[in-house]
matplotlib code that plots the C-alpha trace (Angstrom):
import matplotlib.pyplot as plt

x = [-22.0, -18.7, -19.0, -15.8, -17.5, -21.2, -20.8, -19.9, -22.9, -25.1, -24.0, -23.5, -25.3, -24.6, -24.4, -21.8, -19.8, -19.7, -18.5, -15.6, -15.0, -14.5, -12.4, -8.5, -6.6, -2.9, -1.1, 2.3, 4.1, 3.6, 4.6, 2.6, 0.0, -0.1, 0.1, -3.1, -4.7, -3.9, -5.2, -8.5, -9.2, -8.5, -11.0, -13.4, -13.5, -11.6, -10.8, -7.4, -4.6, -1.3, 1.3, 4.3, 7.3, 11.0, 11.8, 12.3, 11.1, 13.4, 13.4, 12.4, 9.2, 7.8, 6.3, 3.6, 3.7, 1.2, 3.6, 6.5, 7.6, 10.8, 10.3, 9.9, 12.8, 14.8, 11.9, 10.4, 7.2, 5.5, 6.1, 4.8, 1.6, 1.0, 1.0, -1.0, -3.7, -4.0, -4.8, -7.5, -8.9, -7.5, -9.3, -7.9, -5.6, -2.4, 0.2, 3.4, 6.0, 9.0, 10.7, 10.9, 8.1, 9.0, 7.7, 6.7, 4.3, 1.4, -2.0, -4.1, -7.1, -6.6, -9.7, -8.0, -4.6, -3.6, -0.5, 1.7, 5.0, 7.3, 10.0, 9.0, 10.1, 8.3, 5.3, 4.8, 5.3, 2.6, 0.1, 0.8, 0.4, -3.0, -4.2, -2.8, -4.8, -7.8, -7.5, -8.9, -6.2, -5.9, -2.7, -1.2, 0.1, 2.3, 1.5, 5.0, 5.9, 2.3, 0.6, -3.2, -5.1, -8.2, -6.7, -6.8, -9.3, -10.1, -10.2, -9.3, -5.8, -7.0, -8.7, -5.7, -5.9, -2.2, -0.3, 2.7, 3.8, 7.1, 6.1, 2.8, 4.2, 6.8, 4.1, 1.9, 4.8, 5.7, 2.3, 1.7, 4.6, 2.6, -0.5, -2.2, -3.8, -7.0, -8.7, -6.5, -8.0, -5.8, -5.6, -4.1, -3.8, -4.4, -1.8, 1.5, 4.4, 6.9, 10.3, 12.8, 15.8, 16.2, 17.9, 18.5, 20.5, 21.6, 19.7, 20.8, 18.4, 19.1, 15.8, 15.3, 16.0, 19.4, 18.9, 20.6, 18.6, 20.2, 18.4, 18.6, 16.0, 14.5, 13.9, 10.6, 9.3, 6.5, 3.9, 1.7, -1.4, -1.5, 0.0, -2.3, -5.5, -4.6, -4.2, -7.6, -9.1, -7.7, -9.1, -12.5, -12.7, -11.7, -14.4, -17.0, -16.1, -16.3, -19.7, -21.5]
y = [11.1, 9.7, 6.1, 5.3, 5.9, 4.7, 1.6, 3.9, 5.9, 2.9, 2.5, 5.9, 8.2, 11.2, 13.7, 11.7, 11.3, 14.9, 15.4, 13.1, 14.9, 18.1, 16.6, 17.1, 14.4, 14.4, 10.9, 10.9, 7.8, 5.7, 2.3, -0.8, 1.0, 4.4, 3.2, 1.0, 3.9, 6.3, 3.8, 3.1, 6.9, 7.5, 4.7, 6.2, 9.4, 11.6, 14.9, 15.8, 14.0, 15.4, 12.5, 12.9, 10.4, 10.8, 7.2, 5.1, 1.5, -1.1, -4.8, -5.5, -3.6, -6.1, -8.5, -5.8, -2.4, -2.0, 0.0, -2.2, -4.3, -5.6, -2.9, -0.1, -0.7, 2.6, 4.8, 7.6, 6.4, 9.7, 9.7, 6.1, 6.8, 9.9, 7.8, 5.0, 7.4, 9.4, 6.2, 5.5, 9.0, 11.4, 14.3, 13.8, 16.6, 15.4, 17.4, 15.5, 16.1, 14.0, 14.7, 13.9, 15.3, 18.8, 20.4, 23.6, 21.5, 23.8, 22.2, 24.8, 23.4, 19.6, 18.0, 14.9, 13.4, 9.7, 9.0, 6.0, 7.4, 4.8, 7.2, 8.2, 12.0, 12.8, 10.8, 12.5, 15.9, 15.2, 14.0, 17.0, 19.4, 17.8, 18.3, 21.9, 22.8, 20.6, 18.6, 14.9, 12.3, 8.6, 7.0, 3.6, 2.0, -0.4, -3.1, -4.6, -7.8, -9.2, -11.8, -11.7, -8.8, -10.1, -8.7, -5.0, -2.6, 1.1, 3.0, 6.1, 6.3, 6.0, 2.7, 0.9, -2.8, -3.6, -0.6, -2.8, -3.3, -1.3, 0.9, 1.7, 2.3, 4.8, 6.8, 6.9, 8.0, 10.8, 12.0, 12.1, 14.5, 16.8, 16.4, 14.1, 10.9, 10.8, 12.5, 10.8, 7.8, 4.9, 1.7, -0.8, -4.6, -7.2, -9.5, -9.8, -8.4, -11.0, -10.9, -13.8, -11.5, -7.9, -5.8, -2.2, 0.3, 3.8, 5.8, 9.2, 11.5, 14.9, 17.0, 19.4, 22.2, 20.7, 19.3, 16.1, 13.7, 10.5, 8.0, 4.3, 2.4, -0.7, -3.2, -5.0, -8.3, -7.8, -9.9, -9.3, -9.2, -6.7, -3.5, -3.5, -4.2, -1.7, 1.0, 0.0, 0.2, 3.7, 4.8, 3.2, 5.1, 8.5, 8.0, 7.2, 10.2, 12.6, 11.3, 10.6]
z = [-32.6, -33.9, -34.8, -33.0, -29.7, -30.6, -28.4, -25.4, -26.0, -25.9, -22.4, -20.9, -23.3, -25.5, -22.7, -20.8, -24.0, -24.6, -21.0, -21.9, -25.2, -23.3, -20.6, -20.2, -18.2, -17.4, -17.2, -15.4, -16.3, -19.5, -18.3, -17.8, -15.7, -17.3, -20.8, -20.4, -18.7, -21.6, -24.2, -22.3, -21.8, -25.6, -26.4, -24.0, -26.2, -23.8, -25.8, -24.5, -22.8, -21.4, -21.4, -19.3, -19.5, -20.1, -20.9, -24.1, -24.5, -23.4, -24.1, -20.4, -21.0, -23.6, -21.2, -20.0, -21.8, -24.6, -27.0, -26.2, -29.1, -30.7, -33.3, -30.8, -28.4, -28.0, -29.1, -26.8, -25.1, -25.6, -29.4, -29.7, -27.7, -30.0, -33.0, -31.4, -29.8, -33.0, -34.8, -32.2, -32.5, -35.0, -33.2, -29.7, -28.4, -27.2, -25.2, -24.9, -22.2, -23.0, -19.7, -16.0, -13.9, -12.9, -9.6, -11.7, -13.9, -15.1, -13.9, -15.5, -17.5, -16.1, -14.9, -13.5, -12.9, -13.2, -11.4, -12.5, -11.2, -9.7, -8.3, -4.8, -4.6, -7.8, -6.9, -3.5, -5.0, -7.6, -5.1, -2.8, -5.8, -6.9, -3.4, -3.2, -6.5, -5.6, -8.8, -8.7, -8.8, -8.8, -7.9, -8.6, -5.3, -7.0, -9.6, -9.6, -7.8, -8.2, -10.2, -9.5, -11.0, -9.0, -5.9, -7.3, -5.9, -5.7, -2.4, -0.5, 0.5, 4.2, 3.4, 1.9, 3.4, 3.3, 4.6, 5.4, 1.7, 1.5, -1.5, 0.0, 3.6, 2.3, 0.3, 3.3, 5.6, 3.2, 2.6, 6.4, 6.8, 4.4, 6.5, 4.0, 5.4, 3.2, 0.1, -2.5, -4.6, -5.1, -7.1, -4.7, -4.3, -1.5, -3.0, -1.0, -3.2, -4.2, -5.9, -6.2, -6.1, -4.9, -7.5, -7.9, -10.0, -10.0, -12.6, -13.9, -15.7, -17.2, -17.5, -20.3, -17.8, -17.3, -13.9, -13.2, -11.2, -9.7, -7.7, -6.7, -8.7, -7.2, -10.0, -9.3, -10.7, -13.2, -14.9, -18.0, -15.9, -12.9, -14.4, -17.3, -15.3, -12.8, -15.6, -17.0, -13.5, -13.1, -16.3, -15.4, -12.1, -14.0, -16.6, -14.0, -12.0, -14.9, -16.3, -12.9]

ax = plt.figure().add_subplot(projection="3d")
ax.plot(x, y, z, "-o")
ax.set_aspect("equal")
plt.show()
């Protein structure tokens, strides 16, 4: 067994480690949540990751994103994670999709999906597709506007305790229109969201297929604590489900 994962094996054994080495997980969104999820999965010894994110590192990412440094501002997140995760495990297989999530995404061969998308239309479509293709998925229900990682928890979407938080209520409403009220695992928080000033901006994205996507982006407050812990919590749930 690879020495890099010897301490994992001391806890969950060689059979479980081999399961992880043969697993293929797709992570959508490489921000504060998705980035830490990707790193934890790589350190767990997961054999293949598909990483989907169109964005470059900005200065405002530095307070919470694991690849965000002064030296990486302006660089594509997917490419930074390729270098970082290969340095953790040179044998890991990485599929990089440096693009906005597309509705025609090919889910074949994927064992699990981690959803860390923060745009509503894409998030809903991804969750609906996972249900359609019967792919296990865990979805971040919003780590912004929060300070206390101790308030995070894992549950089924039907058991979210604070359904009135705006981001959560919008997701529940949109999913209900697709007939989905349960059967999706989420990382949620009991903490009441807070931001001192409500800010938004119009974001324009041109996908690799040439589609021009414009949406109003709400800018949340963020801290160095909740998003990273949410990502690690999601990775833990994925690993536990794969090796149980």
